[in-house]
C-alpha positions in Angstrom: -33.6 12.5 20.0 -32.7 12.7 16.3 -30.4 15.5 15.5 -31.5 17.8 13.0 -29.6 17.4 9.5 -27.2 20.0 8.2 -28.3 21.4 5.0 -26.8 23.4 2.2 -29.0 25.7 0.3 -28.7 26.4 -3.6 -31.3 28.9 -4.8 -31.6 29.1 -8.5 -33.3 32.1 -9.6 -34.3 32.8 -13.4 -36.0 36.1 -14.3 -36.6 36.3 -17.9 -37.7 39.3 -19.8 -39.5 38.1 -23.1 -39.2 40.6 -25.7 -40.0 38.7 -28.9 -41.7 35.5 -29.8 -42.6 33.3 -26.5 -40.7 30.7 -24.6 -40.4 26.8 -24.3 -43.5 25.0 -23.0 -44.2 24.4 -19.4 -43.3 21.2 -17.8 -45.5 18.2 -18.5 -47.5 16.8 -15.7 -48.7 13.4 -15.4 -52.4 14.0 -16.0 -52.7 12.1 -19.3 -51.1 8.9 -20.7 -48.2 8.7 -21.8 -47.3 11.2 -19.1 -44.3 12.8 -17.6 -43.3 13.7 -14.0 -43.4 17.5 -12.8 -40.3 19.3 -14.0 -39.4 17.3 -17.0 -39.1 19.6 -20.2 -37.9 18.7 -23.8 -35.6 21.0 -25.0 -33.9 21.4 -28.3 -30.8 23.7 -29.5 -31.8 27.3 -30.1 -32.1 28.2 -33.8 -29.5 30.3 -35.5 -30.4 34.1 -35.8 -29.1 36.5 -38.4 -28.9 39.6 -36.3 -29.1 41.8 -39.6 -32.0 40.3 -40.7 -34.7 43.1 -41.7 -37.3 40.7 -40.2 -36.0 41.3 -36.6 -37.0 45.1 -36.9 -40.2 46.3 -35.6 -42.7 47.5 -38.2 -43.9 50.8 -38.1 -46.4 51.6 -35.2 -45.4 48.1 -33.7 -44.7 47.7 -29.9 -42.9 45.1 -27.7 -45.1 42.5 -25.9 -45.4 43.3 -22.1 -42.7 42.0 -20.2 -43.1 38.5 -18.5 -41.3 37.1 -15.3 -40.8 33.2 -15.5 -41.0 30.8 -12.5 -38.5 31.2 -9.5 -37.2 28.0 -8.2 -35.4 27.3 -4.9 -33.6 24.3 -4.2 -32.5 23.0 -0.8 -30.6 19.5 -0.4 -28.9 18.0 2.6 -25.4 17.5 2.6 -25.6 13.7 1.5 -28.1 14.5 -1.1 -30.7 11.9 0.5 -33.1 14.5 0.5 -34.1 17.3 -1.8 -36.8 19.9 -1.5 -37.9 22.0 -4.5 -40.0 25.3 -4.3 -41.5 27.0 -7.3 -44.2 29.7 -7.5 -46.8 27.0 -7.9 -45.6 23.7 -6.6 -43.6 22.0 -3.8 -41.6 18.7 -4.4 -39.7 16.6 -2.2 -37.3 13.9 -3.6 -35.9 11.2 -1.4 -33.2 8.8 -2.4 -34.4 5.0 -2.5 -31.5 4.1 0.0 -33.0 6.2 3.0 -36.4 4.5 2.3 -36.2 1.0 1.4 -33.6 -1.9 1.7 -31.8 -2.8 -1.7 -34.2 -3.9 -4.2 -37.2 -3.9 -1.9 -40.3 -1.8 -1.5 -40.7 -2.3 2.1 -40.3 1.0 4.0 -37.3 0.9 6.5 -38.0 2.2 10.0 -36.3 5.7 9.5 -38.5 6.4 6.4 -41.6 7.1 8.4 -40.1 10.2 10.2 -39.0 11.6 6.7 -42.5 11.0 5.4 -44.3 12.4 8.2 -42.3 15.6 7.7 -43.6 15.8 4.1 -47.2 15.0 5.4 -46.8 18.0 7.8 -45.8 20.2 4.9 -48.7 19.1 2.6 -51.1 19.9 5.7 -49.4 23.4 6.0 -50.0 24.0 2.2 -53.4 22.8 2.4 -52.8 20.7 -0.5 -55.8 18.6 -2.0 -53.7 16.8 -4.7 -50.4 14.9 -4.4 -48.4 13.0 -6.9 -46.3 10.4 -5.7 -43.7 9.3 -8.4 -41.0 6.5 -8.2 -37.8 6.1 -10.3 -35.1 3.6 -10.4 -31.6 3.6 -12.1 -30.7 2.0 -15.5 -29.4 -1.4 -13.8 -31.5 -4.5 -14.3 -34.2 -4.7 -16.8 -36.8 -1.8 -17.7 -39.6 -4.1 -16.7 -38.3 -4.8 -13.2 -37.8 -1.1 -12.6 -41.2 -0.2 -13.8 -42.4 -2.7 -11.1 -40.2 -1.7 -8.4 -40.7 2.0 -8.8 -44.2 1.8 -8.8 -44.3 -0.6 -5.7 -42.2 2.0 -4.0 -44.4 5.0 -4.9 -47.3 3.1 -3.6 -45.5 2.1 -0.4 -44.8 6.0 0.4 -48.5 6.8 -0.8 -49.8 4.4 1.9 -47.6 5.9 4.4 -48.6 9.5 3.4 -52.1 8.7 3.4 -52.0 7.3 6.9 -50.1 10.3 8.2 -52.5 12.6 6.7 -55.7 11.0 7.9 -57.6 12.7 5.3 -60.0 11.6 2.7 -60.1 14.8 0.8 -56.7 14.4 -0.8 -56.5 13.0 -4.3 -53.4 11.1 -4.8 -51.7 10.1 -8.1 -49.3 7.3 -7.9 -46.9 6.0 -10.7 -43.6 4.4 -11.3 -41.5 5.6 -14.2 -38.5 2.7 -13.9 -35.3 4.5 -15.3 -37.0 7.3 -17.4 -36.4 10.8 -16.4 -33.1 10.6 -14.5 -31.7 13.7 -12.9 -28.2 12.4 -12.8 -25.7 10.5 -14.9 -26.3 6.7 -14.6 -22.5 6.0 -15.5 -21.6 6.4 -11.8 -22.8 5.1 -8.7 -23.2 8.5 -7.3 -25.6 9.6 -10.2 -27.5 6.1 -9.9 -28.0 6.8 -6.4 -29.6 10.0 -7.1 -31.8 8.5 -9.8 -33.3 5.9 -7.4 -35.9 8.0 -5.7 -39.4 8.6 -4.9 -40.7 12.1 -5.5 -43.8 13.6 -3.8 -45.3 17.0 -5.4 -48.1 19.1 -4.4 -49.3 22.5 -5.2 -48.3 25.4 -2.7 -51.0 27.0 -0.7 -52.4 30.2 -2.1 -52.1 32.2 1.2 -49.2 30.2 2.5 -45.5 31.6 2.5 -44.2 28.1 1.9 -41.7 28.3 4.7 -38.7 25.8 4.1 -37.8 23.4 6.7 
């Protein structure tokens, strides 16, 4: 019987009260082409603000906009960084490093991958999700074209195993490969490249589910 993996938990909580002009756009999802995976946000340096500017004062009779609370994200990663789970108010994302799923430069699942994918399938069922995104990524070694092909084939392999584990025809899958685009770590070190070589599975949280982490 496999021993349970020890995990460390990092919870990132952001509660922002918006008192003036709005906030950066929500993450772009891969619904259109070109597309970006869940969680990717384009940011820019904040503009310089003159604190003494009269334009910052409220006009007579003006009131502040209602306070808004932004999304809260919980991140759980095992000690080796091989598997990471992110929970937000709307979605659940599992990120599995390629090394725990595939042999080097291969898209054929290894025997241990099935149990990890089965655990994700169980969570999809628990959340009653009907849409699932499966996205593959590589590091920046090798050509971009090769990475694009490999990341797509790996995403397809995870999709096939997920679909088999779920055994349902009511789930819509979106499967894509992004090569070295959207890295989550620095590609100048092997440790960073290992994190970037991954497959991510994202699906909505159930409206009535508490989303218990495992």
